[in-house]
N, C-alpha and C positions, 0 to 999 in steps of 0.2 A: 354411512356411519363413519365416525372419526377413525376407527381402526382400519378402514380401507386404505389409509395411507401406508400401512405396513403389510397389507395382505392381498391387495387387489391388483390384477394386471400382470402382464408378462414380466415386467421389471421386478416384481416382488416374488418371483419364484424362489430366490435364495431365502427370503424372509419366511415363506411358507415352509421351506425345507427345515428351517430351524424350529419352527413351531411343531412340525411333525416329529422332530427329534425329541420334543418334550412329551410326545404321545398324543397330540391333538389330531383328530381326524379331519378330513376335508369338511365334513358337515359341521364340526365344532368351529373350525376356522371361519366358516361363512357367517356364523352368528355374531352378535355383538360380544366383544371381549370385555368382561366385567372384572375390574381389579378388586381383589380382596386384600386389604392391608391388615395383616394379622400380626398382632404384637404378642403372640404366645411365647412364653419362655418358662424355665423351671426355677427362677430365682424370685419372682414376684408372686405372692399368694393370690393376687387378683388376676393373674394371667396364666396360671398353670393349667387351667381347663379350657383355654380359648380355642385349642385345636378342635375340640368337640363342637363348639359353636361354628367354627369355620366349615366343618363338614356339613352342618345343617344349612349354612348359608349357600354352600355349593349346590346342595340338593334343591334348594329353593330356586336358585338361578337356572339350573337345568330344567326344572319343572316349568318355568315360565319362558323358556326359549333362549336363554343366554349361555355363554361359555365362561365359567369362572377361571380367573387367572390369579393365583395366590402368591403373595410375597411377604417376607418378614419385615418387622419394624422393631427397633430397639425400645427399651424401656428401663426406667430406674424405679426401684422400690424405695420410696422416701423414708419408710420406717427403718429399713436396713441401712440406708445411707445416712441416717440421722446422727448428728453430733460427732462427726469426723470429717475428713476431707472429702468424702464421698458426697456430702450434701452440697458442695460447691458445684457439682455436676448436674443436680436435679433440674433446676430451672433452665440451665443451659441446654439440657437435653431436649427441651421443648422445641427449640429452633432446629435442631438436627432432625427431629421427627418430622416436622413440617417440611423441611427441605427434602428429606429422603423420599417421602410419599410423592411430593411434586416430581422429583427426578424420575422415579419409576413410572408414574402415570404418563408423563410427557414423552419419555424415551421410547415407550412401547405403544403409544397411540391408543391408550385404553378409552373405551366408550363411556364408562360409568364406574363408580367406586362404591364398595361396601367397606366401611371402616369398623374394625374390631379392636377397640381399646378397652381399658377399664380404669387404670390408676392415674395418679395425680397429673403428670405432665403429658401423658400419652393422649388423653382426651383432648385437651386444648391444642396440642401440637397437630393432631389430625383435623380438628376443626379449622385451624389456620390453613392447613393444606387444602381442605375442602373449599374454603372461601377463595383461596388463590387460584385453584384449578378451575373452579366453576363448571365442573362436570356434574351430571346427575349423581347424587351421593346420598347414602343412608348410613346411619350409625346403629350398630348393635353392640352394646357394651357387655362386659362380662358379668355384671350384677354384683350386689353386695354380699358380703360374708354374713353368716348368722352370728348373733351375739352369743357369748359364752355364759356359763354358770360356774360360780365358785364351788369347788368340791367341798369346801368347809361350810358352805351355806347354800345348798342347792335350791332352797326356797327363797333366798334373798334376792337382791337386785342383780340383774344381769351385768356382765362385765365385757370389756372389749380391750383393744390394744392400749387405749389411753389409761385404763386401769393399771396396766403393767408399768407404763411410764411413771404414773403418779405413785405407784407402790415403791419404786426406787427411792423417791424422795422420802417416803414414810420409813423405809429401812434406814436411810441416812440420818433421819431425825430420831431414830429409836422407837418409833411408833409401831413398827412391824419387824418381825425377824425374817431371816433369809429363807427359812423353810416355808413360811407363809407366802413369801414372794414366789418361790418355786411352784407352789400350788397354783397361784394366779397365772404364772407364765404358761403352765400346762393347759389351762382351761380357757384362756382369753380369746383365742383365735381357733374355733373348732372346725371351720370349713374353709374351702377356697373362697375367693371373692374379695372385693374391695372392702377395706376395714369398715366395721358394722355401723358406725355412727355417721352423722352429717359432717364428715371430714372432707378434705379437698376432692378426693376421687368421687365420692358419692354426690358431693355438691355439683361437680361438673357433669356427671352423668344425668342428674336430675335437670340441670339447666339445658343440657343437650335436648332432652325431651321437651322442655318448656319453650325453647326457642324454635322448635319445629324440625330438628334434624334427626330425631329418633322417634320410633313408633311409640304409641301409648304403652306404658309398662317398662320402657327401656331404662328409666332411672331407678326403679325400685324392685323389680322382680328378683328375688334372691338367686345367687349364682347356682345353687344346688337344685333348684326347682326345674322340673320338666318344662314348665311354662317358659323358662328362659330359652331352652332349646327350640321350642315351637316358635318363639318370637324370632329367633335367628333364621329359621326356615322361612317365616313370613317376610323378614327383611330381604332375604334372597329373592323371593318372588316379587316383592314390591319395588325393588330397584329396576326391574324391567318395565314396570308401569312408569316410573319416573323417567327412564330413558325414552320410552315411547312418547311421552307427553313433554319431554324436555323441560322438566321441572328441576332447575339447577339451584345451587345455594344462593345465587344472587336474587332469586325470587323469594327465598325464605329468610335470609339474613338481612332484613330491612331494619331501619331505625325503630319501627314499631315492634318488631320481634325482639330486639335488644331491650326495649322498655318492658316487654312482657317478661323476659328472662330476669331482669332486675327486680320486678315485682315479686316473682316467685322466689328469687334469692332472698328477699327481705322476709317473705312469709315463712320460709323454711328455716331461716337463721343459718345460712350457708357460711362456708369458710371465707376468710378475708382474701384468700388467694383468687377467688372469683373475680375480684376487681382487676387484678393483673391480667387474668386470662381473657375476660370479656373485652378489655381494652385492646389486647393483642389481636383477638379475633376480629373485632371491629376495624382495626387498622387494616387487616388483610381484605376485609369486605368493603373498605372505602366508606365506612359509616362513622360519623363523628361520635366521639365518646369522651365525656369529661367527668372527672371525679365529683364535681358539684352536682351532677345529675343524680348521682347515687343518693345524696342527702335529700334531694327533692322527692325522689321516689320513696325513700325510706321513711321520711316524715309523714307520708300519707298512707303507707301500706302497713297494716298490722302484722304482728308476728304470730302466726297461727299454729306452728308446730314446735314443740320443745323436744329436740332430739339431742342425743349425746354428741358433744361433751357438755352442752348446756342444760340438758334434760335427761329424763330416764328412758325415753323411747329410742328405738333404733330403726334402721331403714326397713327392716322386715315388718315392723309395726305400721309404718307409713304405707307400705304396699298393701297390707291387709285392710287398712282404713280407706283405701280408694286411690292411693298413689297421687302422682302429679296431676292427673286429669281432674281429680276431686279438688285438689288445691286450686287449680285454674278455675274450676266452676265456682268455688267460694269467692275468689277474687273478682270474678266477673260480676257478682252481685253488688260489689262496691264500685264498679266502673274502673277497676285497675288494669284490665286486660283488653287489648284490641283483638276481638274475636274474628276479625277478617284476615288475619295473617295466614299465609299459606304454610303447609307442613308437608313432611314426607309421606303422609297418608294420601297425598294428592287432594286433600280437603283442608278446609280452614280449621283454626282452633275451635271456632264455634261449633262446627259439625262434629269435631272429635269429642267434645265434652257433652254432646247431646244426651248420652246415656250414662254419664259419670254420676257417681253419688258418693257421699261420705258415709262410711260404714262404722266409724268410731269417732265420735265428736270430741273425745279427749285428745286423740292423736292429731286430728285435723279439726281445729276449733272453728266455730262460726265467727264472723266478723265482730259480732257484739260480745263475744266471750273470749277474745284474743288473749294470748299470754301477755303481750305487750301492745301498747297502742301504736308503737313505731316498729319498723323493720329491724332485722337482725344486725345490719351493719351501719356504721357511721363513719364519716370522713371528717377529721378535725383539721383546722387551719390555725395558724398563729406564727409568731416570730421564730418558733423552733421548727416549724414545718410550713414554710410559705407556700409550697406546692401541694401540701396535704399529707395526711397519714391516715391509716385505717384501723378500726377496732371492731371486733365482733361484740357489739354492745349487749346482745342477747345472752352472752356467756359471762357478763361482768356482774359481780355481786352488787346489790343496790348501794351499799356503803362506799363502793369505789367509783361510782358514777361521777363523783367530784372528789378530787384528791390533790393535795399539795404536800410536797416533801422534798428533802434534800437529794440531790443527784449522787448516785454511786456509779462512776464512769468506768467502762471497760472497753478496750479497743479490739476485743474479739469475743465470740461466743464462748470459747474455751476458758478464757479468764473469768468471765461472768459465772459460768457453770461451776468452776472450782470454788469461787467465793461463796456461792449459794450452798453448795454441798458441805463446805466447811463451817457453815453457820455464821458467816460474816455479815449477812444482810439482816437488817433490823426492821421491825415494824415501822411503817411510815416512809421507808426509803423508796426512791424512784431509781430503779436499775436502768442505766443507759448503756446499750450495747451498740457500738458504732464500727465503722469500716467493715460492715458486713452487707453492704448494698450490692446492686448488680455489678458495678465496676470494682468496688472496694473489696468485696469478698474474696475473689470475684464469685458471682453466682447467687448472691442473695440467699444465704442459708436460712433454713427454718430453725426457730428457737424453741422447739418442743421440749427438749431436755431441761433447759432452765425454767421454763414456765411450769412444766410438770413437777419439777422439784419444789418450786414455790408452793404449788397447790398441795403436793404431798406433805409438805411441812406445815400446812394449814396457815400459810401467810398470804393466800390469794385475796383475802379481805383486808389486807393492810399494806401490800407492796404492789407497785406498778412496775412494768417493764416496757421500756421504749427502745426501738431499734430502727435502723435503716435497712435491716434484713426483713425476713418474713416470719410468719408463724404457720405452724401446721393447722389444718382444719380441726385437729383435736385439741388445740389450745383453749383453755378457759382462763378467765381472770382479766384484769386490766392490762392486757397485752396489746400495745399500740405499735404497729409496724408500718413499713413502707415509707418511713419519714423521708420526705423529699424537699430539697435536694439532699442527696446522701453525703456522708462525711468525705468520701474520696473526691467529691466534686466541690469541696469547700462549703457545703451546706452548714447552717447554724449548729447542727448537732455536733460538728467537729469542734465547736468553740466552747462546749459545755465543760465546766470544771467540777471536780468533786465538791459537794456542799452547796452548789448553786440550787436555788429553789425553783422547782418546776410545778406549774399549776395546770391541772387537767380538769376540764369540765365537758364530759361527754354529751350531756344534755344540751349544752350551749354550742357544741361542736368546736371547742377551742382548746388550744394547747399553748402555753406560754412559758418561756424561759425568763425568769424575773431577774434579769441583769440589764442595767441601763445601756442604751445604744452606744454611748461613748466607750464604755468598757468592752462591749462586743467589737466595736471597730478597732480598738487596740489589739484585742486578741486576733482579729482577722488579719491585721497587718503582720502579725508574727507567725501566722499559720503557714506551713509548708506542706504541699501534697506529699504523701508517703510514696516510697518506692513500690512498684507493683509487687504483690506477693508471689505471683506466678509469672514467669517470663518466657516459658516455652509451652508448646502444645496448644490444644484447643482452647483452654481457659484463658490463655494469654491473648489469643485472637478475639475471643468473646468479650473480654474486658475492654478491649480497644473499641469495639463496635456497638456494644449494648447501650440502650438508652435508659432514661430514668424510669423509676417504678411508677410514677404518676401517669405515664403514658403507656404502661404495659410491659416495660422492660423488653422492648422489641429490638432486634438487631437490624440496623439499617446500613 
């Protein structure tokens, strides 16, 4: 076993002495050492309960003959980090998470890994580490939060965190008072867990299951359910099977598995952030990944689930309806899934779904009754985004699938948000937020506050927002992000002036800046790269090393 390098032989007596100082017995030291990467903390609602799952994982490992070795992993709550300098650190934290897991696993000669993430960047960071380490690895996520109920309308539609963000816009526009906002604030997030809709955290947890790195149920069982704890115990037991059979991520994270994940992504209507994260995970796994492939899969894969923010259902509904395995089963009927891909069950996708079934055909629709004929995401190309940009088309109102309007240009999220809150944005405008990319931000901030304000003011059917930054999985409307190349690299978005006409055609997958090439060349000759916004600390180093959004914003 790999851990013998740190524990076997006369020369390793000092190493064994240190393990004994941790309380491990000789019998425990002789067994495989199974790392538990536990991202528990008391600042992220999706992570406050992870120690309970870690204890269940340990029990499972002991039951199956291994020795659990637990260590902590950092995390950022994107909701709490939103709309201030904290959001610059969110995407950047993904690389630190991947690096730190790699460091601990390699430094201590661990034999296998159990990853316990839940929220936005922790899941992909750990998946990147898993691909890099290529040790037998299994994921047990924390699970989704339950949706809330408005105290003013307990029989009305359920609410979630995005309801609160959009209510702020409603207050600013005079459509709601602060007392009503306070009621929503109290009720929107009733339990621990990752925020209740198909936002980034739940998108990545569902795709972890779809790609084969999590057990059936990992993506959807609510955080507060006993079934989640039982699944954690099962994951602890299953990692020993993976170790014994040496089923490693390189056997699971194949090109076919990534195609499966993208098909599920399209069927669920996942966050646009999945394009960044899948590209980064593929990079670590040595699997080719191009944005154009997203369109290829999206154009043939129907959108089967209408989940918040684009629909009324939440992840708890998806779980009751049959979960990710039922979605896979439906997609298999259309030939969209490779059933021969290996998974952490030590069986194939086909074997896993043998007993799956859809229990609610409104939550998980059949192929012939899909919500939309195409998948949830689209990648647009054009002279404004030569290397592509991404939109969650399943959350765009029909009247905004094609839009043409004058640009309102802002060089930061803060300036754009202030203009929106002050009522300066008019129907028909195309809000352009630039210098918020991976390098320019730095950190590629999410624009949930401005898009939620637009929606809360009921302008999401008349206003588009474009950025070289990102969007939360909770964003809805014509929100087009990841514009590449970014402004800080001299991309065309840096050349846009107020009043320029921008044409968006999501169905045609195009985005165009209607300025002639001669004028653009003149502007390009006058453009100067801005001074770095941050010159010291981690973000300064990150800005120097991070790549473009179209290739996953990976650090090289």
